[in-house]
C-alpha positions in Angstrom: 40.2 65.5 74.3 37.4 66.4 75.7 37.6 66.9 79.9 35.1 65.3 82.4 33.7 68.3 84.1 30.7 68.6 86.2 27.5 67.8 85.3 29.2 65.5 81.7 27.1 62.4 81.3 29.3 59.7 79.9 28.5 56.5 78.2 29.9 53.0 79.3 30.0 49.9 77.5 29.6 46.6 79.4 31.3 43.7 77.9 29.7 44.0 74.6 26.3 43.7 75.9 24.9 46.5 77.1 25.5 50.4 77.6 25.6 51.9 81.5 25.5 55.9 82.1 27.4 57.8 85.0 27.4 61.6 85.6 30.1 63.6 87.1 29.3 64.6 90.1 32.2 66.4 91.5 36.1 66.3 90.6 36.4 62.6 90.8 33.4 61.2 92.1 30.6 59.5 89.3 27.2 58.6 90.2 26.7 55.5 88.0 23.0 54.9 87.3 20.8 51.5 87.4 19.6 51.2 84.3 20.8 49.2 81.2 20.3 50.1 77.4 20.3 46.9 74.6 21.7 50.1 72.5 23.1 53.7 73.0 20.5 56.4 74.1 20.2 58.7 71.1 19.4 61.5 73.1 21.3 61.6 77.2 17.9 63.2 78.4 16.0 60.0 78.6 18.0 58.3 80.5 16.6 56.5 83.4 18.4 58.7 87.0 16.3 58.0 89.4 18.1 54.6 90.4 21.5 54.6 91.6 23.9 51.9 91.4 26.6 53.5 93.3 28.4 56.7 93.8 32.3 56.2 94.2 35.5 58.2 93.1 36.7 57.0 89.8 39.7 57.3 87.8 38.8 56.6 84.2 40.4 59.0 81.9 42.5 56.3 80.5 38.7 55.0 79.3 37.5 58.4 78.2 41.0 58.8 76.4 40.7 55.6 74.4 37.0 56.3 73.0 35.9 53.7 74.9 33.7 55.4 77.2 32.0 58.4 75.2 31.2 61.4 76.8 27.8 62.1 75.6 26.7 65.6 76.7 26.3 67.5 80.0 23.1 67.8 82.4 21.9 69.4 84.9 22.5 67.3 88.3 19.7 66.5 90.5 20.0 68.3 94.2 20.0 65.0 95.8 23.5 64.9 94.6 24.8 68.0 96.4 25.9 65.9 99.1 27.7 62.9 98.9 27.2 60.3 100.8 30.2 59.1 103.3 32.7 56.5 102.5 34.6 53.8 105.0 38.0 53.1 105.7 39.2 50.2 107.3 43.1 49.9 108.7 45.7 47.9 106.5 46.8 46.7 109.9 44.0 46.6 112.4 41.1 45.9 110.3 38.9 46.4 113.5 39.9 50.0 113.4 37.1 52.1 111.3 37.1 55.7 109.9 34.7 57.8 108.0 35.5 59.9 104.8 33.9 62.7 104.0 33.8 63.1 100.1 32.5 66.8 100.5 35.4 68.2 102.8 38.2 65.6 102.8 37.8 65.2 106.4 38.1 61.7 108.1 36.7 61.0 111.4 36.8 57.9 113.7 33.8 55.3 113.4 32.6 51.8 114.9 32.2 49.3 112.7 28.5 49.9 112.8 28.5 53.2 111.5 30.4 52.1 108.6 28.0 48.9 107.5 26.1 49.7 103.9 28.5 52.6 103.5 30.8 52.4 99.6 34.5 51.6 101.4 36.8 54.6 100.4 38.9 53.7 97.1 39.4 54.8 93.8 38.0 52.7 91.2 39.3 52.3 87.6 37.3 51.9 84.1 37.8 48.6 84.1 37.1 47.3 88.0 33.7 50.3 87.2 32.5 47.7 84.3 33.5 44.1 86.4 31.6 46.3 88.9 27.9 47.0 86.7 28.6 43.0 84.8 28.3 41.3 88.1 25.7 43.9 89.3 23.6 42.9 86.5 24.7 39.4 86.1 23.8 38.4 89.5 27.8 37.2 90.5 30.3 38.2 92.9 32.6 41.4 91.7 35.9 40.4 92.5 37.1 44.0 93.5 34.5 44.2 96.0 35.8 43.2 99.6 32.8 42.4 102.8 34.6 44.4 106.0 34.6 40.2 107.7 35.9 39.5 104.0 39.3 42.1 105.1 39.4 41.1 108.5 40.0 37.4 107.0 42.3 38.7 104.5 44.3 41.1 106.7 44.7 38.1 109.8 45.8 35.5 106.6 48.0 38.3 105.7 49.6 38.6 109.2 49.8 35.1 110.0 51.8 34.4 107.0 54.0 37.4 107.7 54.3 35.6 111.5 54.9 32.3 109.8 57.6 33.4 107.5 59.7 35.4 111.1 59.6 32.4 113.1 61.2 30.6 109.7 63.8 32.8 110.0 64.0 32.8 113.0 64.4 29.1 113.6 67.0 29.3 110.8 69.2 32.2 111.7 69.4 30.3 115.8 70.5 26.7 113.5 73.2 29.1 112.3 74.2 30.5 116.0 77.4 28.5 116.8 77.1 26.8 120.5 
């Protein structure tokens, strides 16, 4: 199998409707370009790499190995991608706690919610997630894999509430079984 190395361009068929292209930037970071094509582009130099759909860490080796995503060649990386954008982390226990992740250095620093607004959530995106996200973008629908900061807070709070209710039930059942 050909390796996904820096500068390689991959062709992504999206729901058998169109093709989108991405380029390997650094290790597992990819830039996904905001241009879709009804047929496979013959010469990768013709791909419109001016508009960016998103830049994320991606684990797509399985899609390449299965030849669903094809490596179409290698192009020089635009210097504007020399520094990767920061991503944010939202604490799973305390969703009001945030950090910034520097994709170039691996450094994590505390952050405010405001500093995280508009950034990508730090996550590893698999090929099916990427395809769904691209499809959602072009069909103008909500991607099931993306939650806003507020939705994550709501989700965590609901999970905590369920957990506390379950704990309370267990405590009540334990109290009923205790001899008086």
